[in-house]
C-alpha positions in Angstrom: 61.2 29.5 92.7 60.7 31.5 95.8 61.9 34.6 94.1 59.5 33.9 91.2 56.6 33.7 93.6 57.6 36.9 95.3 57.8 38.7 92.0 54.5 37.3 91.0 52.9 38.7 94.1 54.4 42.1 93.4 53.0 41.9 89.9 49.6 41.0 91.2 49.6 43.9 93.7 50.8 46.2 90.9 48.0 45.1 88.7 45.5 45.7 91.5 46.8 49.2 92.0 46.4 49.8 88.2 42.9 48.4 88.2 41.8 50.5 91.2 43.3 53.6 89.5 41.4 52.8 86.3 38.2 52.3 88.3 38.7 55.7 90.0 39.4 57.3 86.6 36.2 55.8 85.2 34.2 57.0 88.2 35.7 60.5 87.8 34.9 60.5 84.1 31.3 59.4 84.9 31.0 62.2 87.5 32.2 64.6 84.8 29.5 63.3 82.4 26.8 64.1 85.0 27.9 67.7 85.0 29.1 70.3 87.5 27.6 70.6 91.0 25.7 73.9 90.3 23.3 71.8 88.1 21.7 70.2 91.2 20.2 73.4 92.6 18.5 74.0 89.2 16.6 70.7 89.7 15.3 72.0 93.0 14.4 75.3 91.5 12.1 73.6 89.0 10.1 72.2 91.9 6.4 72.3 91.1 4.7 75.4 92.3 1.7 75.0 94.6 -0.8 77.7 95.4 -1.6 77.7 99.1 -5.3 76.9 99.7 -5.9 76.2 96.0 -8.7 73.8 96.7 -10.5 76.5 98.8 -10.3 78.9 95.9 -11.5 76.3 93.4 -14.4 75.3 95.6 -15.6 78.9 95.3 -15.6 78.8 91.5 -18.2 77.0 89.2 -17.2 73.5 88.2 -20.2 72.1 86.4 -19.6 70.7 82.9 -23.1 71.9 81.7 -25.0 75.1 82.4 -27.7 75.0 85.0 -30.1 77.5 83.6 -30.5 79.9 80.7 -32.7 82.9 80.3 -33.9 84.9 77.2 -33.9 88.3 75.6 -35.9 89.0 72.4 -32.6 89.6 70.5 -29.0 88.5 70.6 -27.4 89.3 74.0 -24.2 91.3 73.8 -23.3 92.4 77.4 -23.5 90.8 80.8 -22.1 92.2 84.1 -22.5 91.6 87.8 -22.3 94.2 90.6 -21.1 94.3 94.2 -24.8 94.9 95.1 -25.7 91.4 93.9 -27.4 92.5 90.7 -26.9 90.9 87.3 -27.4 93.2 84.3 -27.9 91.9 80.7 -28.3 93.9 77.5 -29.2 92.8 74.0 -28.3 94.3 70.6 -31.8 95.8 70.2 -31.2 98.2 73.1 -33.1 96.3 75.8 -31.6 96.1 79.3 -32.8 93.6 82.0 -32.1 93.7 85.7 -31.8 90.5 87.7 -31.2 89.9 91.4 -28.8 87.2 92.6 -30.5 84.9 95.1 -29.0 82.3 97.4 -29.6 79.9 94.6 -30.1 81.2 91.1 -31.4 84.6 90.0 -34.7 86.4 90.0 -36.0 88.8 87.3 -36.4 92.4 88.5 -37.1 94.8 85.7 -37.0 95.3 81.9 -36.1 98.6 80.1 -36.3 99.4 76.4 -33.4 101.7 76.9 -32.4 102.6 73.4 -34.0 102.7 69.9 -30.7 101.9 68.2 -28.1 99.2 68.4 -26.5 99.0 71.9 -22.7 99.7 71.8 -21.6 99.4 75.4 -22.7 98.9 79.1 -20.7 99.8 82.2 -21.5 99.4 85.9 -19.9 101.6 88.5 -17.2 100.1 90.9 -19.5 100.5 93.9 -22.4 98.7 92.1 -24.8 101.7 92.4 -25.0 103.1 88.8 -25.3 101.7 85.3 -24.5 103.4 82.0 -25.5 102.3 78.5 -24.7 103.8 75.1 -26.1 103.1 71.7 -25.8 104.3 68.1 -29.0 106.3 68.5 -26.5 108.9 70.0 -27.8 108.6 73.5 -26.4 107.6 76.9 -28.7 106.4 79.7 -28.0 106.3 83.4 -29.7 103.9 85.8 -29.9 103.6 89.6 -29.1 99.9 90.0 -30.3 99.3 93.6 -33.6 101.1 92.9 -33.7 99.7 89.3 -34.8 103.1 87.8 -33.6 105.3 85.0 -32.4 108.6 86.5 -30.7 110.5 83.7 -30.3 110.6 79.9 -27.7 112.4 77.7 -28.2 113.4 74.1 -24.8 113.1 72.4 -23.5 115.0 69.4 -21.7 111.9 68.2 -22.1 108.2 68.0 -20.5 106.6 71.1 -18.4 103.4 71.0 -17.7 102.7 74.7 -18.4 104.1 78.2 -16.9 103.7 81.7 -17.4 105.1 85.1 -14.4 107.1 86.4 -14.9 107.4 90.1 -14.3 105.4 93.3 -16.8 104.9 96.1 -17.6 108.1 98.1 -16.6 110.5 95.3 -18.6 113.7 95.1 -19.0 113.5 91.3 -20.0 110.2 89.7 -18.0 110.9 86.5 -18.7 108.8 83.4 -16.6 108.9 80.3 -17.9 108.3 76.7 -15.7 107.9 73.6 -16.6 109.0 70.0 -16.7 106.5 67.2 -15.3 108.7 64.4 -12.5 110.5 66.3 -10.1 109.8 69.3 -12.1 112.1 71.7 -13.4 111.3 75.2 -16.2 113.3 76.8 -16.6 113.1 80.6 -20.0 113.9 82.2 -21.4 114.1 85.7 -23.6 111.0 85.7 -26.3 112.8 87.8 -25.8 116.2 86.3 -26.7 118.1 83.1 -26.2 117.2 79.5 -22.9 119.0 79.3 -19.4 117.6 79.4 -17.3 118.5 82.4 -14.1 117.6 80.5 -13.1 116.8 76.9 -10.0 114.7 76.3 -8.8 115.0 72.7 -5.0 114.3 73.1 -5.0 110.9 74.6 -5.1 108.8 71.4 -4.4 109.4 67.7 -7.1 106.8 66.6 -10.7 106.1 67.7 -11.0 104.4 71.0 -12.2 100.8 71.2 -12.5 100.3 75.0 -11.9 102.0 78.3 -11.6 100.4 81.8 -11.3 102.0 85.2 -9.0 100.8 88.0 -10.7 102.1 91.3 -7.7 101.0 93.4 -5.4 103.6 91.8 -8.0 106.0 90.2 -6.6 105.3 86.7 -8.2 104.5 83.4 -6.6 102.4 80.7 -8.0 102.9 77.2 -7.2 101.1 74.0 -7.6 102.4 70.4 -8.0 100.9 67.0 -4.3 101.2 66.3 -3.4 98.9 69.1 -2.1 101.5 71.6 -2.8 101.4 75.3 -2.9 104.7 77.3 -3.0 105.4 81.1 -4.9 108.5 82.3 -6.0 109.5 85.8 -9.5 110.2 87.2 -11.0 113.5 88.5 -8.5 113.9 91.3 -5.6 113.7 88.8 -7.3 116.0 86.3 -7.5 113.2 83.7 -3.8 113.5 83.1 -1.0 110.9 83.1 -1.1 109.3 86.6 1.7 109.9 89.1 1.1 106.8 91.1 2.6 104.3 88.5 6.2 103.2 88.3 7.1 104.4 84.8 7.2 107.7 83.0 7.6 106.7 79.4 5.9 103.9 77.5 9.3 102.8 76.1 10.0 101.4 79.6 7.0 99.2 79.5 5.4 96.4 77.3 2.4 98.5 76.3 3.6 98.4 72.7 3.0 94.7 72.7 0.0 94.8 70.4 1.5 97.2 67.9 4.7 95.1 67.8 2.6 92.0 66.9 0.4 93.9 64.5 -2.8 93.0 66.4 -5.4 94.9 68.5 -6.6 94.7 72.1 -10.3 93.9 72.4 -11.2 93.9 76.1 -9.4 94.7 79.4 -10.2 93.7 83.0 -8.4 94.6 86.2 -7.7 92.2 89.1 -9.6 92.9 92.4 -6.4 94.5 93.9 -5.8 96.5 90.8 -2.2 95.3 90.4 -2.8 93.2 87.3 -4.9 93.5 84.2 -5.7 91.0 81.5 -6.3 91.9 77.8 -7.9 89.8 75.1 -6.1 90.2 71.8 -7.5 89.9 68.3 -4.7 87.4 67.6 -6.4 85.2 70.2 -3.7 85.6 72.8 -4.5 86.4 76.4 -2.0 88.8 77.9 -1.6 89.5 81.6 0.2 92.8 82.6 1.5 94.3 85.8 -0.4 97.5 86.2 2.2 99.7 88.0 5.1 98.8 85.7 3.2 98.1 82.4 5.3 94.9 82.1 4.0 91.7 80.6 3.5 89.0 83.1 2.1 86.0 81.2 0.8 85.2 77.7 -1.6 82.4 76.9 -1.9 81.3 73.2 -5.4 80.4 72.3 -5.0 80.7 68.5 -6.7 78.3 66.0 -3.3 77.0 65.0 -2.5 76.1 68.6 -5.8 74.2 68.9 -5.2 72.4 65.5 -1.8 71.3 66.6 -3.1 70.2 70.0 -5.9 68.2 68.3 -3.4 66.3 66.2 -1.1 65.5 69.2 -3.8 64.9 71.8 -7.4 65.0 70.5 -9.6 67.3 72.6 -12.8 66.6 70.7 -14.1 64.1 68.1 -12.7 65.2 64.7 -16.1 66.0 63.2 -17.0 68.2 66.2 -13.6 69.9 66.2 -14.0 70.7 62.4 -17.5 72.2 63.1 -16.2 74.4 65.9 -13.1 75.4 63.8 -15.4 76.6 61.0 -17.5 78.6 63.6 -14.4 80.2 65.0 -13.3 81.4 61.5 -16.8 82.9 61.0 -16.7 84.5 64.4 -13.4 86.3 63.6 -15.1 88.2 60.9 -18.0 89.4 63.0 -18.3 92.4 65.4 -19.3 89.9 68.1 -15.6 88.8 68.3 -14.7 92.1 70.1 -17.1 91.2 72.9 -14.9 88.4 74.2 -13.3 89.1 77.5 -11.2 87.6 80.3 -11.8 88.1 84.0 -10.3 87.5 87.4 -11.9 85.6 90.3 -12.3 87.4 93.6 -8.9 86.1 94.9 -7.0 87.4 91.8 -5.2 84.0 91.5 -7.3 82.7 88.6 -8.4 84.1 85.2 -11.4 82.8 83.2 -12.0 83.2 79.5 -14.0 81.5 76.7 -12.3 79.4 74.0 -13.5 77.1 71.2 -13.3 74.1 73.6 -15.0 75.8 76.5 -14.3 78.2 79.3 -10.8 77.9 80.7 -9.9 78.5 84.3 -6.1 79.4 84.6 -4.1 79.4 87.8 -1.8 82.4 87.4 0.4 81.2 90.2 1.2 77.8 88.7 0.6 78.8 85.1 -1.7 75.8 84.5 -5.2 75.3 83.3 -7.0 73.7 86.2 -10.5 73.4 84.8 -12.5 73.7 81.6 -16.2 74.6 82.0 -18.9 74.0 79.4 -16.7 71.9 77.0 -19.7 69.7 76.1 -22.1 72.5 75.4 -23.0 73.2 71.8 -22.6 77.0 71.9 -19.7 79.4 71.6 -19.5 81.5 74.8 -18.3 85.1 74.5 -18.6 87.5 77.3 -18.3 86.4 81.0 -19.1 87.8 84.4 -18.7 86.1 87.7 -20.6 86.3 91.0 -18.8 84.6 93.9 -19.8 86.2 97.2 -22.6 85.1 99.5 -25.8 87.1 98.7 -26.3 89.9 101.2 -23.2 88.9 103.2 -19.9 90.8 103.6 -16.9 89.2 102.0 -14.6 86.9 104.0 -12.0 89.0 105.8 -9.2 86.5 105.7 -8.2 83.1 104.3 -7.9 81.8 107.8 -11.6 82.5 108.3 -12.4 80.8 104.9 -10.6 77.6 105.8 -11.8 77.5 109.4 -13.9 74.5 110.5 -15.7 76.7 113.1 -19.4 76.2 112.3 -20.1 79.7 113.6 -18.0 81.1 110.8 -19.4 78.8 108.1 -23.2 79.1 108.5 -23.9 79.7 104.8 -22.6 78.3 101.6 -22.1 80.5 98.6 -23.5 79.8 95.1 -20.6 80.8 92.8 -22.2 81.6 89.4 -20.5 82.2 86.0 -22.8 84.1 83.6 -22.0 84.0 79.9 -23.4 85.4 76.6 -22.9 83.3 73.5 -22.4 83.8 69.7 -25.7 84.5 67.9 -27.8 83.5 71.0 -30.6 85.5 72.6 -29.9 83.7 75.8 -27.4 84.0 78.7 -26.2 80.9 80.5 -25.5 80.2 84.2 -22.8 77.8 85.3 -22.7 76.9 88.9 -21.4 73.9 91.0 -24.6 71.9 90.1 -25.1 69.9 87.0 -28.6 70.1 85.5 -29.5 66.6 86.6 -28.6 67.4 90.2 -31.5 69.9 90.5 -34.4 68.3 92.5 -38.0 69.1 91.8 -39.7 71.0 89.0 -39.7 69.9 85.4 -35.9 70.1 85.3 -36.0 72.3 82.1 -32.9 74.3 82.2 -33.8 76.6 79.2 -36.3 79.1 80.7 -38.8 80.7 78.2 -39.2 84.0 79.9 -40.1 85.9 76.7 -43.2 85.8 74.5 -42.9 83.4 71.6 -41.9 84.9 68.2 -44.3 85.0 65.3 -42.8 81.8 63.9 -43.3 80.0 67.2 -46.9 81.3 67.5 -47.6 80.1 64.0 -46.2 76.6 64.7 -48.2 76.5 67.9 -51.4 77.4 66.0 -50.8 74.7 63.4 -50.5 72.1 66.1 -53.7 73.1 68.1 -55.7 70.5 66.3 -54.4 68.0 68.8 -51.0 66.6 69.4 -50.3 63.6 67.4 -47.7 61.8 69.4 -47.2 58.2 70.4 -45.4 56.3 73.0 -43.7 53.7 70.7 -43.1 53.0 67.1 -42.2 49.9 65.0 -40.1 50.2 61.8 -41.0 47.5 59.3 -37.9 47.2 57.2 -36.8 44.9 54.4 -34.6 43.1 56.9 -37.1 42.9 59.8 -38.8 44.9 62.5 -37.3 47.4 64.9 -39.4 48.6 67.8 -38.5 51.5 70.0 -39.9 53.6 72.8 -40.4 57.3 72.3 -40.0 60.2 74.8 -42.6 62.8 74.1 -42.4 64.1 77.7 -38.8 65.2 77.2 -38.7 66.2 73.5 -42.3 66.7 72.4 -41.5 68.6 69.2 -39.1 66.0 68.0 -41.5 63.1 68.7 -44.3 65.0 67.1 -42.2 65.6 64.0 -41.4 61.9 63.8 -44.9 60.6 64.5 -46.7 63.0 62.0 -44.2 62.0 59.3 -44.7 58.3 60.1 -48.5 58.5 60.1 -48.5 60.4 56.8 -46.3 57.7 55.2 -43.4 60.2 54.7 -40.8 57.6 55.6 -42.3 54.8 53.5 -39.7 53.6 50.9 -36.8 55.5 52.4 -33.5 53.7 52.4 -30.9 53.5 55.1 -28.5 55.7 53.1 -25.6 55.8 55.6 -24.4 52.7 57.5 -21.2 52.6 59.5 -20.2 49.3 61.2 -19.9 49.4 65.0 -21.4 52.9 65.0 -24.9 53.6 63.6 -27.5 53.3 60.8 -29.1 56.4 59.3 -32.3 57.0 57.3 -35.2 59.5 56.9 -33.9 61.3 53.7 -36.4 61.1 50.8 -33.6 61.8 48.3 -31.4 58.9 49.7 -28.3 61.1 49.5 -28.1 62.4 53.1 -28.7 66.0 52.1 -32.6 66.1 51.9 -35.6 66.0 54.2 -37.5 68.6 56.2 -39.7 68.9 59.3 -43.5 68.8 59.3 -43.4 72.6 59.7 -41.1 73.0 56.7 -37.4 73.7 57.0 -35.6 72.9 60.2 -36.4 73.1 64.0 -34.5 73.5 67.2 -32.8 70.8 69.3 -34.5 69.4 72.4 -31.5 68.0 74.3 -32.5 66.7 77.7 -29.8 65.9 80.4 -31.4 62.5 81.2 -31.3 61.3 77.6 -27.8 60.5 76.6 -26.0 58.3 74.0 -24.6 56.2 76.8 -25.9 52.9 75.5 -26.4 51.1 72.2 -29.6 51.2 70.2 -30.3 54.8 70.9 -32.6 56.6 68.4 -31.5 60.2 67.7 -31.9 63.1 65.3 -29.4 63.7 62.5 -28.4 67.3 61.9 -25.9 69.6 60.2 -25.2 71.6 63.4 -27.2 73.2 66.2 -30.9 73.6 65.7 -30.9 72.1 62.1 -33.2 69.1 62.6 -35.4 68.0 59.7 -36.5 64.4 59.1 -33.4 62.3 59.2 -32.7 60.1 62.2 -30.2 57.4 63.2 -30.0 54.3 65.5 -26.7 53.7 67.2 -25.4 50.1 67.7 -22.7 51.0 70.3 -22.5 53.7 73.1 -21.6 57.0 71.5 -21.1 59.6 74.4 -19.3 62.1 72.1 -22.7 62.8 70.5 -24.2 64.0 73.8 -25.5 67.6 73.7 -25.2 67.6 69.9 -28.1 65.4 68.8 -31.6 65.1 70.2 -32.2 61.6 71.7 -35.9 60.8 71.3 -36.1 57.0 71.5 -34.6 53.7 72.6 -34.9 50.3 70.8 -36.8 47.7 72.8 -37.0 44.9 70.2 -35.2 44.1 67.0 -31.7 44.8 68.2 -30.5 41.9 66.1 -32.0 43.6 63.0 -30.3 46.9 63.7 -27.0 45.0 64.3 -27.4 43.1 61.0 -28.0 46.4 59.1 -24.9 47.9 60.6 -22.8 45.0 59.2 -24.1 45.4 55.6 -21.4 45.9 52.9 -21.2 49.6 51.9 -19.5 51.8 49.4 -16.2 53.0 51.1 -16.7 56.6 50.1 -20.5 57.2 50.5 -21.1 54.7 53.3 -24.2 53.7 51.4 -25.1 49.9 51.3 -24.6 48.2 48.0 -28.0 46.6 48.4 -30.8 48.9 49.5 -32.3 48.5 53.0 -35.7 50.1 53.0 -38.4 51.2 55.4 -41.6 49.5 54.3 -43.8 51.5 56.7 -44.0 52.5 60.4 -46.6 51.5 63.0 -47.3 53.8 65.9 -48.8 52.9 69.3 
């Protein structure tokens, strides 16, 4: 028995050894599953990139969700540009140019020129901010002294120009300006202050007509793009307008400059970074490409195509579906218009960020981390196109170092800048200013952000003449309906035209007998269409009238009275009453009233049984009449 016990102990120890070996084997197998050791450094290499002092850079960029102010031209604005001399220059399609001076807060109008009789084709400010050039299809080129806001020269051209650019750096003896022909790939270079005679003619740069030109003052090089999608480098006056010797390639095959031809698309606009080492190009395929200037190699590509936004909307909705569909339709229309070629991208003063307009607003991209850090103007009801940025303190020299910028020394931080992004927009005769202030943050004044700095049009004068017999507006109204009374307060001080339209219609009995033709439970009730179909109705002036959206009137609460429309500035007679907060309707519909009594009646209407396709109640709910007080 003793031997049996000893053998059993040996068996037990043997089993333990086997088990430990099995455990070690399993641990080794598990270690093999994890992968080889070189995989661990890869995890550390994917560590999130952080841009040093990113917050300081972002604090010197606009951040407001809504524009602070807008100013007018008589016609659609096509070009906007800021200069180092703190001037803002705007030009409209009718050939008019306006000079504005950047102030510590906002801008101030300086001078207005009717520069051209024909359609304006391009505008370019010199790198030193001293001279301005404009071209138009009246075959003329005008030169302006920016700081003295005066026209100093005029060129009569033998051809129709497409684009122009200044080709000189600060201190050059000859302020050369280049102008490209529309019909042929020829560039004429003039002395901006000289005679009406070209000092150079470049006819071997391109094989197709040139669409744009941009000058890099840091390296004295111009990059031009033609209608075939080719990009070409050529030097300034010192390099005799030949291929530059200060770049790091000799043949385009060593670069990515064939990118647009390869993808069968066209470059639209090009902008250099402040140090000249990068440039960004907007493509007709809606891709934003960033290149290294010296090597011509592609650095980054950002896809802003409609397909990308459609896929993104399905995965993670960026906008309400109805609003997204409206913007998508506008984008498809824009693609077919000449205005699409005006879209640009630009760098901030640090060169770490690029800004460009998309269908969902103006994106701010951090090139260091490759991330979108901010979207400006997403809630606005306009499609922004061309951008220009003013970041420096007015009348001050730029900050010499980042250490000075981040310093807490009050002697170094006496003033605060007013970073301003200026934008043109599709089919708009206004330009818009985005700052770090929201419209409701502005103290004093009437808080009206759309400045009417132009004389009213004939239509506006006629409308004003018709209403001179006394404004017929009221402070409140009561809807007497077949289900009960709904009383609401009106806001004529914020949206006078909308309230006048409603009150005149109401006093004339226009709404009497109208049905609530569209009812959606837990959303709203809609009426004001004499046809009862949702497609009829007009204003008291005939046709449609513009929006009167005020920043203090929002759809942030139930029982809000607002105008129905089919898009921007298409108000007629239809209006609706919400029964829940509907913030997605802000900046799209004019709020002109709030229900004060009869909320239960409105709620009861919203719960009526409706046809599932037309959203029309099976049993008519009618307006009997409206009483005004």
